[in-house]
mmCIF file as gemmi writes it, N, C-alpha and C atoms, coordinates in Angstrom:
data_model
loop_
_atom_site.group_PDB
_atom_site.id
_atom_site.type_symbol
_atom_site.label_atom_id
_atom_site.label_alt_id
_atom_site.label_comp_id
_atom_site.label_asym_id
_atom_site.label_entity_id
_atom_site.label_seq_id
_atom_site.pdbx_PDB_ins_code
_atom_site.Cartn_x
_atom_site.Cartn_y
_atom_site.Cartn_z
_atom_site.occupancy
_atom_site.B_iso_or_equiv
_atom_site.pdbx_formal_charge
_atom_site.auth_seq_id
_atom_site.auth_asym_id
_atom_site.pdbx_PDB_model_num
ATOM 1 N N . UNK Axp A 1 ? 0.763 -1.211 0.084 1 0 ? 1 A 1
ATOM 2 C CA . UNK Axp A 1 ? -0.018 -0.074 0.066 1 0 ? 1 A 1
ATOM 3 C C . UNK Axp A 1 ? 0.838 1.223 -0.053 1 0 ? 1 A 1
ATOM 4 N N . UNK Axp A 2 ? 0.485 2.228 -0.779 1 0 ? 2 A 1
ATOM 5 C CA . UNK Axp A 2 ? 1.229 3.439 -0.82 1 0 ? 2 A 1
ATOM 6 C C . UNK Axp A 2 ? 0.636 4.456 0.12 1 0 ? 2 A 1
ATOM 7 N N . UNK Axp A 3 ? 1.427 5.258 0.732 1 0 ? 3 A 1
ATOM 8 C CA . UNK Axp A 3 ? 0.977 6.266 1.64 1 0 ? 3 A 1
ATOM 9 C C . UNK Axp A 3 ? 1.424 7.762 1.239 1 0 ? 3 A 1
ATOM 10 N N . UNK Axp A 4 ? 0.791 8.578 1.629 1 0 ? 4 A 1
ATOM 11 C CA . UNK Axp A 4 ? 1.258 10.002 1.543 1 0 ? 4 A 1
ATOM 12 C C . UNK Axp A 4 ? 1.442 10.513 2.928 1 0 ? 4 A 1
ATOM 13 N N . UNK Axp A 5 ? 2.692 11.089 3.219 1 0 ? 5 A 1
ATOM 14 C CA . UNK Axp A 5 ? 2.863 11.741 4.447 1 0 ? 5 A 1
ATOM 15 C C . UNK Axp A 5 ? 3.427 13.112 4.309 1 0 ? 5 A 1
ATOM 16 N N . UNK Axp A 6 ? 3.47 13.841 5.292 1 0 ? 6 A 1
ATOM 17 C CA . UNK Axp A 6 ? 3.884 15.196 5.179 1 0 ? 6 A 1
ATOM 18 C C . UNK Axp A 6 ? 5.161 15.404 6.026 1 0 ? 6 A 1
ATOM 19 N N . UNK Axp A 7 ? 6.177 15.956 5.487 1 0 ? 7 A 1
ATOM 20 C CA . UNK Axp A 7 ? 7.41 16.358 6.206 1 0 ? 7 A 1
ATOM 21 C C . UNK Axp A 7 ? 7.447 17.918 6.181 1 0 ? 7 A 1
ATOM 22 N N . UNK Axp A 8 ? 7.188 18.532 7.289 1 0 ? 8 A 1
ATOM 23 C CA . UNK Axp A 8 ? 7.299 19.931 7.315 1 0 ? 8 A 1
ATOM 24 C C . UNK Axp A 8 ? 8.622 20.529 6.819 1 0 ? 8 A 1
ATOM 25 N N . UNK Axp A 9 ? 8.513 21.233 5.83 1 0 ? 9 A 1
ATOM 26 C CA . UNK Axp A 9 ? 9.729 21.91 5.254 1 0 ? 9 A 1
ATOM 27 C C . UNK Axp A 9 ? 10.052 23.341 5.755 1 0 ? 9 A 1
ATOM 28 N N . UNK Axp A 10 ? 8.981 23.866 6.52 1 0 ? 10 A 1
ATOM 29 C CA . UNK Axp A 10 ? 9.345 25.225 6.962 1 0 ? 10 A 1
ATOM 30 C C . UNK Axp A 10 ? 9.84 25.344 8.409 1 0 ? 10 A 1
ATOM 31 N N . UNK Axp A 11 ? 11.069 25.103 8.389 1 0 ? 11 A 1
ATOM 32 C CA . UNK Axp A 11 ? 11.814 25.288 9.813 1 0 ? 11 A 1
ATOM 33 C C . UNK Axp A 11 ? 11.978 26.768 9.988 1 0 ? 11 A 1
ATOM 34 N N . UNK Axp A 12 ? 12.388 27.172 11.114 1 0 ? 12 A 1
ATOM 35 C CA . UNK Axp A 12 ? 12.694 28.548 11.239 1 0 ? 12 A 1
ATOM 36 C C . UNK Axp A 12 ? 13.655 29.055 10.241 1 0 ? 12 A 1
ATOM 37 N N . UNK Axp A 13 ? 14.633 28.379 9.912 1 0 ? 13 A 1
ATOM 38 C CA . UNK Axp A 13 ? 15.577 28.692 8.812 1 0 ? 13 A 1
ATOM 39 C C . UNK Axp A 13 ? 15 28.969 7.594 1 0 ? 13 A 1
ATOM 40 N N . UNK Axp A 14 ? 14.218 28.022 7.109 1 0 ? 14 A 1
ATOM 41 C CA . UNK Axp A 14 ? 13.539 28.155 5.777 1 0 ? 14 A 1
ATOM 42 C C . UNK Axp A 14 ? 12.478 29.127 5.774 1 0 ? 14 A 1
ATOM 43 N N . UNK Axp A 15 ? 11.776 29.458 6.85 1 0 ? 15 A 1
ATOM 44 C CA . UNK Axp A 15 ? 10.826 30.39 7.02 1 0 ? 15 A 1
ATOM 45 C C . UNK Axp A 15 ? 11.514 31.879 6.817 1 0 ? 15 A 1
ATOM 46 N N . UNK Axp A 16 ? 12.586 32.092 7.468 1 0 ? 16 A 1
ATOM 47 C CA . UNK Axp A 16 ? 13.356 33.314 7.254 1 0 ? 16 A 1
ATOM 48 C C . UNK Axp A 16 ? 13.765 33.365 5.676 1 0 ? 16 A 1
ATOM 49 N N . UNK Axp A 17 ? 14.21 32.372 5.176 1 0 ? 17 A 1
ATOM 50 C CA . UNK Axp A 17 ? 14.68 32.278 3.838 1 0 ? 17 A 1
ATOM 51 C C . UNK Axp A 17 ? 13.427 32.665 2.851 1 0 ? 17 A 1
ATOM 52 N N . UNK Axp A 18 ? 12.313 32.103 3.315 1 0 ? 18 A 1
ATOM 53 C CA . UNK Axp A 18 ? 11.193 32.335 2.368 1 0 ? 18 A 1
ATOM 54 C C . UNK Axp A 18 ? 10.962 33.759 2.37 1 0 ? 18 A 1
ATOM 55 N N . UNK Axp A 19 ? 10.838 34.39 3.604 1 0 ? 19 A 1
ATOM 56 C CA . UNK Axp A 19 ? 10.543 35.768 3.681 1 0 ? 19 A 1
ATOM 57 C C . UNK Axp A 19 ? 11.58 36.74 2.88 1 0 ? 19 A 1
ATOM 58 N N . UNK Axp A 20 ? 12.751 36.301 2.94 1 0 ? 20 A 1
ATOM 59 C CA . UNK Axp A 20 ? 13.787 37.205 2.215 1 0 ? 20 A 1
ATOM 60 C C . UNK Axp A 20 ? 13.499 36.918 0.71 1 0 ? 20 A 1
ATOM 61 N N . UNK Axp A 21 ? 13.257 35.716 0.31 1 0 ? 21 A 1
ATOM 62 C CA . UNK Axp A 21 ? 13.073 35.49 -1.078 1 0 ? 21 A 1
ATOM 63 C C . UNK Axp A 21 ? 11.791 36.068 -1.682 1 0 ? 21 A 1
ATOM 64 N N . UNK Axp A 22 ? 10.673 36.065 -0.74 1 0 ? 22 A 1
ATOM 65 C CA . UNK Axp A 22 ? 9.486 36.673 -1.196 1 0 ? 22 A 1
ATOM 66 C C . UNK Axp A 22 ? 9.741 38.177 -1.358 1 0 ? 22 A 1
ATOM 67 N N . UNK Axp A 23 ? 10.405 38.732 -0.387 1 0 ? 23 A 1
ATOM 68 C CA . UNK Axp A 23 ? 10.749 40.098 -0.465 1 0 ? 23 A 1
ATOM 69 C C . UNK Axp A 23 ? 11.473 40.627 -1.784 1 0 ? 23 A 1
ATOM 70 N N . UNK Axp A 24 ? 12.288 39.623 -2.243 1 0 ? 24 A 1
ATOM 71 C CA . UNK Axp A 24 ? 12.993 39.882 -3.526 1 0 ? 24 A 1
ATOM 72 C C . UNK Axp A 24 ? 11.902 39.806 -4.706 1 0 ? 24 A 1
ATOM 73 N N . UNK Axp A 25 ? 11.241 38.661 -4.687 1 0 ? 25 A 1
ATOM 74 C CA . UNK Axp A 25 ? 10.331 38.349 -5.807 1 0 ? 25 A 1
ATOM 75 C C . UNK Axp A 25 ? 9.23 39.432 -6.047 1 0 ? 25 A 1
ATOM 76 N N . UNK Axp A 26 ? 8.684 39.979 -4.977 1 0 ? 26 A 1
ATOM 77 C CA . UNK Axp A 26 ? 7.676 41.121 -5.216 1 0 ? 26 A 1
ATOM 78 C C . UNK Axp A 26 ? 8.296 42.3 -5.834 1 0 ? 26 A 1
ATOM 79 N N . UNK Axp A 27 ? 9.643 42.414 -5.769 1 0 ? 27 A 1
ATOM 80 C CA . UNK Axp A 27 ? 10.283 43.553 -6.466 1 0 ? 27 A 1
ATOM 81 C C . UNK Axp A 27 ? 10.872 43.178 -7.67 1 0 ? 27 A 1
ATOM 82 N N . UNK Axp A 28 ? 10.614 41.925 -8.158 1 0 ? 28 A 1
ATOM 83 C CA . UNK Axp A 28 ? 11.047 41.44 -9.565 1 0 ? 28 A 1
ATOM 84 C C . UNK Axp A 28 ? 12.498 40.865 -9.52 1 0 ? 28 A 1
ATOM 85 N N . UNK Axp A 29 ? 12.947 40.52 -8.454 1 0 ? 29 A 1
ATOM 86 C CA . UNK Axp A 29 ? 14.401 40.144 -8.182 1 0 ? 29 A 1
ATOM 87 C C . UNK Axp A 29 ? 14.475 38.548 -8.019 1 0 ? 29 A 1
ATOM 88 N N . UNK Axp A 30 ? 15.216 37.871 -8.754 1 0 ? 30 A 1
ATOM 89 C CA . UNK Axp A 30 ? 15.463 36.501 -8.42 1 0 ? 30 A 1
ATOM 90 C C . UNK Axp A 30 ? 17.054 36.321 -8.345 1 0 ? 30 A 1
ATOM 91 N N . UNK Axp A 31 ? 17.464 36.401 -7.068 1 0 ? 31 A 1
ATOM 92 C CA . UNK Axp A 31 ? 18.908 36.33 -6.92 1 0 ? 31 A 1
ATOM 93 C C . UNK Axp A 31 ? 19.359 34.78 -6.832 1 0 ? 31 A 1
ATOM 94 N N . UNK Axp A 32 ? 20.709 34.766 -7.05 1 0 ? 32 A 1
ATOM 95 C CA . UNK Axp A 32 ? 21.391 33.369 -6.999 1 0 ? 32 A 1
ATOM 96 C C . UNK Axp A 32 ? 21.261 32.857 -5.528 1 0 ? 32 A 1
ATOM 97 N N . UNK Axp A 33 ? 21.422 33.774 -4.626 1 0 ? 33 A 1
ATOM 98 C CA . UNK Axp A 33 ? 21.216 33.218 -3.251 1 0 ? 33 A 1
ATOM 99 C C . UNK Axp A 33 ? 20.03 32.666 -2.898 1 0 ? 33 A 1
ATOM 100 N N . UNK Axp A 34 ? 18.817 33.248 -3.555 1 0 ? 34 A 1
ATOM 101 C CA . UNK Axp A 34 ? 17.608 32.676 -3.134 1 0 ? 34 A 1
ATOM 102 C C . UNK Axp A 34 ? 17.397 31.275 -3.992 1 0 ? 34 A 1
ATOM 103 N N . UNK Axp A 35 ? 17.792 31.329 -5.247 1 0 ? 35 A 1
ATOM 104 C CA . UNK Axp A 35 ? 17.759 30.15 -5.911 1 0 ? 35 A 1
ATOM 105 C C . UNK Axp A 35 ? 18.454 28.982 -5.433 1 0 ? 35 A 1
ATOM 106 N N . UNK Axp A 36 ? 19.595 29.441 -4.801 1 0 ? 36 A 1
ATOM 107 C CA . UNK Axp A 36 ? 20.518 28.309 -4.097 1 0 ? 36 A 1
ATOM 108 C C . UNK Axp A 36 ? 19.934 27.628 -2.905 1 0 ? 36 A 1
ATOM 109 N N . UNK Axp A 37 ? 19.118 28.419 -2.243 1 0 ? 37 A 1
ATOM 110 C CA . UNK Axp A 37 ? 18.53 27.79 -0.99 1 0 ? 37 A 1
ATOM 111 C C . UNK Axp A 37 ? 17.562 26.652 -1.147 1 0 ? 37 A 1
ATOM 112 N N . UNK Axp A 38 ? 16.722 26.761 -2.127 1 0 ? 38 A 1
ATOM 113 C CA . UNK Axp A 38 ? 15.762 25.687 -2.368 1 0 ? 38 A 1
ATOM 114 C C . UNK Axp A 38 ? 16.274 24.272 -2.643 1 0 ? 38 A 1
ATOM 115 N N . UNK Axp A 39 ? 17.272 24.064 -3.401 1 0 ? 39 A 1
ATOM 116 C CA . UNK Axp A 39 ? 17.959 22.761 -3.443 1 0 ? 39 A 1
ATOM 117 C C . UNK Axp A 39 ? 18.449 22.184 -2.155 1 0 ? 39 A 1
ATOM 118 N N . UNK Axp A 40 ? 19.016 23.078 -1.268 1 0 ? 40 A 1
ATOM 119 C CA . UNK Axp A 40 ? 19.404 22.678 -0.18 1 0 ? 40 A 1
ATOM 120 C C . UNK Axp A 40 ? 18.337 22.259 0.829 1 0 ? 40 A 1
ATOM 121 N N . UNK Axp A 41 ? 17.425 23.12 0.979 1 0 ? 41 A 1
ATOM 122 C CA . UNK Axp A 41 ? 16.032 22.773 1.723 1 0 ? 41 A 1
ATOM 123 C C . UNK Axp A 41 ? 15.396 21.467 1.195 1 0 ? 41 A 1
ATOM 124 N N . UNK Axp A 42 ? 15.378 21.256 -0.103 1 0 ? 42 A 1
ATOM 125 C CA . UNK Axp A 42 ? 14.691 20.076 -0.538 1 0 ? 42 A 1
ATOM 126 C C . UNK Axp A 42 ? 15.726 18.821 -0.308 1 0 ? 42 A 1
ATOM 127 N N . UNK Axp A 43 ? 16.896 18.978 -0.537 1 0 ? 43 A 1
ATOM 128 C CA . UNK Axp A 43 ? 17.944 18.017 -0.041 1 0 ? 43 A 1
ATOM 129 C C . UNK Axp A 43 ? 17.796 17.54 1.375 1 0 ? 43 A 1
ATOM 130 N N . UNK Axp A 44 ? 17.551 18.569 2.214 1 0 ? 44 A 1
ATOM 131 C CA . UNK Axp A 44 ? 17.331 18.117 3.728 1 0 ? 44 A 1
ATOM 132 C C . UNK Axp A 44 ? 16.061 17.347 3.783 1 0 ? 44 A 1
ATOM 133 N N . UNK Axp A 45 ? 14.954 17.729 3.122 1 0 ? 45 A 1
ATOM 134 C CA . UNK Axp A 45 ? 13.674 16.952 3.081 1 0 ? 45 A 1
ATOM 135 C C . UNK Axp A 45 ? 13.916 15.613 2.604 1 0 ? 45 A 1
ATOM 136 N N . UNK Axp A 46 ? 14.617 15.393 1.493 1 0 ? 46 A 1
ATOM 137 C CA . UNK Axp A 46 ? 15.004 14.115 0.896 1 0 ? 46 A 1
ATOM 138 C C . UNK Axp A 46 ? 15.702 13.198 1.877 1 0 ? 46 A 1
ATOM 139 N N . UNK Axp A 47 ? 16.639 13.89 2.751 1 0 ? 47 A 1
ATOM 140 C CA . UNK Axp A 47 ? 17.39 13.065 3.66 1 0 ? 47 A 1
ATOM 141 C C . UNK Axp A 47 ? 16.481 12.572 4.764 1 0 ? 47 A 1
ATOM 142 N N . UNK Axp A 48 ? 15.339 13.268 4.931 1 0 ? 48 A 1
ATOM 143 C CA . UNK Axp A 48 ? 14.435 12.891 5.952 1 0 ? 48 A 1
ATOM 144 C C . UNK Axp A 48 ? 13.482 11.899 5.348 1 0 ? 48 A 1
ATOM 145 N N . UNK Axp A 49 ? 13.357 11.505 4.128 1 0 ? 49 A 1
ATOM 146 C CA . UNK Axp A 49 ? 12.604 10.66 3.641 1 0 ? 49 A 1
ATOM 147 C C . UNK Axp A 49 ? 11.631 10.969 2.562 1 0 ? 49 A 1
ATOM 148 N N . UNK Axp A 50 ? 11.551 12.289 2.226 1 0 ? 50 A 1
ATOM 149 C CA . UNK Axp A 50 ? 10.603 12.78 1.153 1 0 ? 50 A 1
ATOM 150 C C . UNK Axp A 50 ? 11.04 12.091 -0.239 1 0 ? 50 A 1
ATOM 151 N N . UNK Axp A 51 ? 10.032 11.755 -0.86 1 0 ? 51 A 1
ATOM 152 C CA . UNK Axp A 51 ? 10.065 11.16 -2.176 1 0 ? 51 A 1
ATOM 153 C C . UNK Axp A 51 ? 9.663 12.11 -3.357 1 0 ? 51 A 1
ATOM 154 N N . UNK Axp A 52 ? 9.133 13.158 -2.959 1 0 ? 52 A 1
ATOM 155 C CA . UNK Axp A 52 ? 8.641 14.241 -3.899 1 0 ? 52 A 1
ATOM 156 C C . UNK Axp A 52 ? 8.419 15.51 -3.134 1 0 ? 52 A 1
ATOM 157 N N . UNK Axp A 53 ? 8.293 16.483 -3.926 1 0 ? 53 A 1
ATOM 158 C CA . UNK Axp A 53 ? 8.16 17.703 -3.255 1 0 ? 53 A 1
ATOM 159 C C . UNK Axp A 53 ? 6.96 18.586 -3.967 1 0 ? 53 A 1
ATOM 160 N N . UNK Axp A 54 ? 6.124 19.112 -2.999 1 0 ? 54 A 1
ATOM 161 C CA . UNK Axp A 54 ? 5.071 20.005 -3.482 1 0 ? 54 A 1
ATOM 162 C C . UNK Axp A 54 ? 5.45 21.465 -3.405 1 0 ? 54 A 1
ATOM 163 N N . UNK Axp A 55 ? 5.461 22.246 -4.541 1 0 ? 55 A 1
ATOM 164 C CA . UNK Axp A 55 ? 5.834 23.589 -4.53 1 0 ? 55 A 1
ATOM 165 C C . UNK Axp A 55 ? 4.471 24.16 -4.41 1 0 ? 55 A 1
ATOM 166 N N . UNK Axp A 56 ? 4.266 24.448 -2.974 1 0 ? 56 A 1
ATOM 167 C CA . UNK Axp A 56 ? 2.922 24.984 -2.591 1 0 ? 56 A 1
ATOM 168 C C . UNK Axp A 56 ? 2.8 26.439 -2.691 1 0 ? 56 A 1
ATOM 169 N N . UNK Axp A 57 ? 3.775 27.145 -3.21 1 0 ? 57 A 1
ATOM 170 C CA . UNK Axp A 57 ? 3.793 28.548 -3.463 1 0 ? 57 A 1
ATOM 171 C C . UNK Axp A 57 ? 4.39 28.953 -4.726 1 0 ? 57 A 1
ATOM 172 N N . UNK Axp A 58 ? 3.674 29.779 -5.5 1 0 ? 58 A 1
ATOM 173 C CA . UNK Axp A 58 ? 4.178 30.049 -6.945 1 0 ? 58 A 1
ATOM 174 C C . UNK Axp A 58 ? 5.698 30.685 -6.783 1 0 ? 58 A 1
ATOM 175 N N . UNK Axp A 59 ? 6.013 31.282 -5.738 1 0 ? 59 A 1
ATOM 176 C CA . UNK Axp A 59 ? 7.351 31.903 -5.663 1 0 ? 59 A 1
ATOM 177 C C . UNK Axp A 59 ? 8.425 30.82 -5.721 1 0 ? 59 A 1
ATOM 178 N N . UNK Axp A 60 ? 8.086 29.531 -5.218 1 0 ? 60 A 1
ATOM 179 C CA . UNK Axp A 60 ? 9.056 28.396 -5.232 1 0 ? 60 A 1
ATOM 180 C C . UNK Axp A 60 ? 9.266 27.888 -6.622 1 0 ? 60 A 1
ATOM 181 N N . UNK Axp A 61 ? 8.069 28.068 -7.352 1 0 ? 61 A 1
ATOM 182 C CA . UNK Axp A 61 ? 8.129 27.618 -8.744 1 0 ? 61 A 1
ATOM 183 C C . UNK Axp A 61 ? 9.048 28.496 -9.519 1 0 ? 61 A 1
ATOM 184 N N . UNK Axp A 62 ? 9.211 29.624 -9.251 1 0 ? 62 A 1
ATOM 185 C CA . UNK Axp A 62 ? 10.101 30.718 -9.97 1 0 ? 62 A 1
ATOM 186 C C . UNK Axp A 62 ? 11.514 30.392 -9.62 1 0 ? 62 A 1
ATOM 187 N N . UNK Axp A 63 ? 11.935 29.605 -8.594 1 0 ? 63 A 1
ATOM 188 C CA . UNK Axp A 63 ? 13.167 29.466 -8.219 1 0 ? 63 A 1
ATOM 189 C C . UNK Axp A 63 ? 13.892 28.061 -8.432 1 0 ? 63 A 1
ATOM 190 N N . UNK Axp A 64 ? 12.981 27.112 -8.563 1 0 ? 64 A 1
ATOM 191 C CA . UNK Axp A 64 ? 13.606 25.691 -8.713 1 0 ? 64 A 1
ATOM 192 C C . UNK Axp A 64 ? 12.734 25.012 -9.896 1 0 ? 64 A 1
ATOM 193 N N . UNK Axp A 65 ? 13.377 24.112 -10.63 1 0 ? 65 A 1
ATOM 194 C CA . UNK Axp A 65 ? 12.747 23.468 -11.716 1 0 ? 65 A 1
ATOM 195 C C . UNK Axp A 65 ? 12.923 21.957 -11.516 1 0 ? 65 A 1
ATOM 196 N N . UNK Axp A 66 ? 12.162 21.243 -12.101 1 0 ? 66 A 1
ATOM 197 C CA . UNK Axp A 66 ? 12.103 19.717 -11.909 1 0 ? 66 A 1
ATOM 198 C C . UNK Axp A 66 ? 13.501 19.098 -12.265 1 0 ? 66 A 1
ATOM 199 N N . UNK Axp A 67 ? 14.119 19.617 -13.322 1 0 ? 67 A 1
ATOM 200 C CA . UNK Axp A 67 ? 15.38 19.044 -13.787 1 0 ? 67 A 1
ATOM 201 C C . UNK Axp A 67 ? 16.466 19.259 -12.77 1 0 ? 67 A 1
ATOM 202 N N . UNK Axp A 68 ? 16.375 20.019 -11.734 1 0 ? 68 A 1
ATOM 203 C CA . UNK Axp A 68 ? 17.265 20.306 -10.818 1 0 ? 68 A 1
ATOM 204 C C . UNK Axp A 68 ? 17.188 19.218 -9.65 1 0 ? 68 A 1
ATOM 205 N N . UNK Axp A 69 ? 16.202 18.436 -9.596 1 0 ? 69 A 1
ATOM 206 C CA . UNK Axp A 69 ? 15.861 17.64 -8.527 1 0 ? 69 A 1
ATOM 207 C C . UNK Axp A 69 ? 16.007 16.164 -8.895 1 0 ? 69 A 1
ATOM 208 N N . UNK Axp A 70 ? 16.26 15.304 -7.931 1 0 ? 70 A 1
ATOM 209 C CA . UNK Axp A 70 ? 16.334 13.91 -8.132 1 0 ? 70 A 1
ATOM 210 C C . UNK Axp A 70 ? 15.106 13.238 -7.564 1 0 ? 70 A 1
ATOM 211 N N . UNK Axp A 71 ? 13.898 14.056 -7.563 1 0 ? 71 A 1
ATOM 212 C CA . UNK Axp A 71 ? 12.655 13.552 -7.101 1 0 ? 71 A 1
ATOM 213 C C . UNK Axp A 71 ? 11.669 14.246 -7.774 1 0 ? 71 A 1
ATOM 214 N N . UNK Axp A 72 ? 10.278 13.898 -7.843 1 0 ? 72 A 1
ATOM 215 C CA . UNK Axp A 72 ? 9.305 14.562 -8.543 1 0 ? 72 A 1
ATOM 216 C C . UNK Axp A 72 ? 9.083 15.908 -7.848 1 0 ? 72 A 1
ATOM 217 N N . UNK Axp A 73 ? 8.676 16.999 -8.644 1 0 ? 73 A 1
ATOM 218 C CA . UNK Axp A 73 ? 8.34 18.282 -8.161 1 0 ? 73 A 1
ATOM 219 C C . UNK Axp A 73 ? 6.826 18.332 -8.648 1 0 ? 73 A 1
ATOM 220 N N . UNK Axp A 74 ? 6.05 18.747 -7.74 1 0 ? 74 A 1
ATOM 221 C CA . UNK Axp A 74 ? 4.661 19.006 -8.014 1 0 ? 74 A 1
ATOM 222 C C . UNK Axp A 74 ? 4.442 20.611 -7.943 1 0 ? 74 A 1
ATOM 223 N N . UNK Axp A 75 ? 4.496 21.177 -9.139 1 0 ? 75 A 1
ATOM 224 C CA . UNK Axp A 75 ? 4.208 22.672 -9.161 1 0 ? 75 A 1
ATOM 225 C C . UNK Axp A 75 ? 2.767 23.069 -8.996 1 0 ? 75 A 1
ATOM 226 N N . UNK Axp A 76 ? 2.344 23.422 -7.854 1 0 ? 76 A 1
ATOM 227 C CA . UNK Axp A 76 ? 0.814 23.616 -7.662 1 0 ? 76 A 1
ATOM 228 C C . UNK Axp A 76 ? 0.2 24.664 -8.679 1 0 ? 76 A 1
ATOM 229 N N . UNK Axp A 77 ? 0.878 25.643 -8.847 1 0 ? 77 A 1
ATOM 230 C CA . UNK Axp A 77 ? 0.277 26.746 -9.759 1 0 ? 77 A 1
ATOM 231 C C . UNK Axp A 77 ? 0.007 26.166 -11.105 1 0 ? 77 A 1
ATOM 232 N N . UNK Axp A 78 ? 0.982 25.473 -11.618 1 0 ? 78 A 1
ATOM 233 C CA . UNK Axp A 78 ? 0.922 24.848 -13.044 1 0 ? 78 A 1
ATOM 234 C C . UNK Axp A 78 ? -0.278 23.807 -13.01 1 0 ? 78 A 1
ATOM 235 N N . UNK Axp A 79 ? -0.283 22.956 -11.894 1 0 ? 79 A 1
ATOM 236 C CA . UNK Axp A 79 ? -1.178 21.824 -11.9 1 0 ? 79 A 1
ATOM 237 C C . UNK Axp A 79 ? -2.636 22.395 -11.773 1 0 ? 79 A 1
ATOM 238 N N . UNK Axp A 80 ? -2.797 23.477 -10.965 1 0 ? 80 A 1
ATOM 239 C CA . UNK Axp A 80 ? -4.191 24.227 -10.877 1 0 ? 80 A 1
ATOM 240 C C . UNK Axp A 80 ? -4.573 24.737 -12.278 1 0 ? 80 A 1
ATOM 241 N N . UNK Axp A 81 ? -3.586 25.274 -12.844 1 0 ? 81 A 1
ATOM 242 C CA . UNK Axp A 81 ? -3.973 26.028 -14.267 1 0 ? 81 A 1
ATOM 243 C C . UNK Axp A 81 ? -4.344 24.868 -15.241 1 0 ? 81 A 1
ATOM 244 N N . UNK Axp A 82 ? -3.67 23.798 -15.332 1 0 ? 82 A 1
ATOM 245 C CA . UNK Axp A 82 ? -3.968 22.787 -16.209 1 0 ? 82 A 1
ATOM 246 C C . UNK Axp A 82 ? -5.354 22.155 -15.863 1 0 ? 82 A 1
ATOM 247 N N . UNK Axp A 83 ? -5.62 21.913 -14.517 1 0 ? 83 A 1
ATOM 248 C CA . UNK Axp A 83 ? -6.962 21.354 -14.174 1 0 ? 83 A 1
ATOM 249 C C . UNK Axp A 83 ? -8.064 22.369 -14.435 1 0 ? 83 A 1
ATOM 250 N N . UNK Axp A 84 ? -7.815 23.715 -14.342 1 0 ? 84 A 1
ATOM 251 C CA . UNK Axp A 84 ? -8.872 24.727 -14.793 1 0 ? 84 A 1
ATOM 252 C C . UNK Axp A 84 ? -9.162 24.59 -16.216 1 0 ? 84 A 1
ATOM 253 N N . UNK Axp A 85 ? -8.183 24.483 -16.973 1 0 ? 85 A 1
ATOM 254 C CA . UNK Axp A 85 ? -8.416 24.423 -18.472 1 0 ? 85 A 1
ATOM 255 C C . UNK Axp A 85 ? -9.15 23.133 -18.784 1 0 ? 85 A 1
ATOM 256 N N . UNK Axp A 86 ? -8.688 21.929 -18.221 1 0 ? 86 A 1
ATOM 257 C CA . UNK Axp A 86 ? -9.432 20.808 -18.467 1 0 ? 86 A 1
ATOM 258 C C . UNK Axp A 86 ? -10.891 20.848 -18.179 1 0 ? 86 A 1
ATOM 259 N N . UNK Axp A 87 ? -11.157 21.502 -16.938 1 0 ? 87 A 1
ATOM 260 C CA . UNK Axp A 87 ? -12.489 21.465 -16.523 1 0 ? 87 A 1
ATOM 261 C C . UNK Axp A 87 ? -13.288 22.584 -17.49 1 0 ? 87 A 1
ATOM 262 N N . UNK Axp A 88 ? -12.623 23.572 -17.84 1 0 ? 88 A 1
ATOM 263 C CA . UNK Axp A 88 ? -13.218 24.483 -18.853 1 0 ? 88 A 1
ATOM 264 C C . UNK Axp A 88 ? -13.565 23.918 -20.188 1 0 ? 88 A 1
ATOM 265 N N . UNK Axp A 89 ? -12.87 22.981 -20.596 1 0 ? 89 A 1
ATOM 266 C CA . UNK Axp A 89 ? -12.903 22.407 -21.954 1 0 ? 89 A 1
ATOM 267 C C . UNK Axp A 89 ? -13.944 21.221 -21.928 1 0 ? 89 A 1
ATOM 268 N N . UNK Axp A 90 ? -14.279 20.625 -20.789 1 0 ? 90 A 1
ATOM 269 C CA . UNK Axp A 90 ? -15.188 19.517 -20.817 1 0 ? 90 A 1
ATOM 270 C C . UNK Axp A 90 ? -16.571 19.947 -21.129 1 0 ? 90 A 1
ATOM 271 N N . UNK Axp A 91 ? -17.227 19.031 -21.759 1 0 ? 91 A 1
ATOM 272 C CA . UNK Axp A 91 ? -18.74 19.22 -22.275 1 0 ? 91 A 1
ATOM 273 C C . UNK Axp A 91 ? -19.5 19.455 -21.031 1 0 ? 91 A 1
């Protein structure tokens, strides 16, 4: 049987990083420092047993791409947009 579990990724350190990154993104900045933090945070989650990552904020999708990871990335903004199009096109 397959299970889905949650490993919290928002430690104090990653929360501070998120706030810094968000502050940059709202001003149109995507710095190397911000992009570099997410593979490290995801690596920590992988070490704790994560087999995939849900990018639950659109900001994360701007900074990390599936080809950078050794596990599935679920980009929620894209997945929601595709589901909306599918729903709109159904009879």
